[in-house]
C-alpha positions, 0 to 999 in steps of 0.5 A: 429204522436206517434209511437205505442209500442210493448206490453211487454210480461207478467211476468212469473207467480209466482210459490211458492217454492216446499215445500211451505215454508212460513215466516212472517214479520210485515207490514211497513205500518199497522203493520199487520203480513204478510205471504210470501213464503221463498225466496221473497225479498218484500211483498205487504200488502193486507190491506194498499198496503204498500210494506215491504222489507223482511230482508235477511236470517241470515248468519253463517260461518264455515271453510271447514274440507276438504280444510279449505275454509271459507264457508257462509251459511244460519243459521239453515242449518244442512250440508254445502257442500263446492263448492271448494272440495265438502266436506259435513261439519256439521253446528253445532248450540248452544245446540249441541255437537261434538267429537274430539280425545284427543291430548294425549291419543286419547280417544274420547271426547264429547264437546258442540259446541262453546267450545275452548278447552276440558279437557280429564277426563282420562289424564287431557290433554287440547285439543284445538277444533274449527269448522274446526276439527269437523268431526263426527256426532252431537247430540242434548242435551236432556232437 
């Protein structure tokens, strides 16, 4: 005689992200463009029922300005808080500028993100820079 199985509780209802953010992916079956909520790991196509895996978000790295711990974050973030020392770090991308004081005359210098060094226009001293030395605000280049 078969033993009756107790019913499993239904899965919790889907709740979209609070800001309603969505992203897009191409269906692996019919190649239609599918919309899905940010954070989903897969999406089922309503046309062909194919399940398409959502690629993980692109990651970036920076060195914390407070404790020098290597931090990973989702590319596109503007600020990253360190889980060790709780310092809020600026996450600069291409076409942004940062500031550093000249290593010789202390003049405030502005340079494009990604540069390895910057030459002072006053004293011609070359100051090495990196993401760990960025402590001031950022500005977008106007195009």
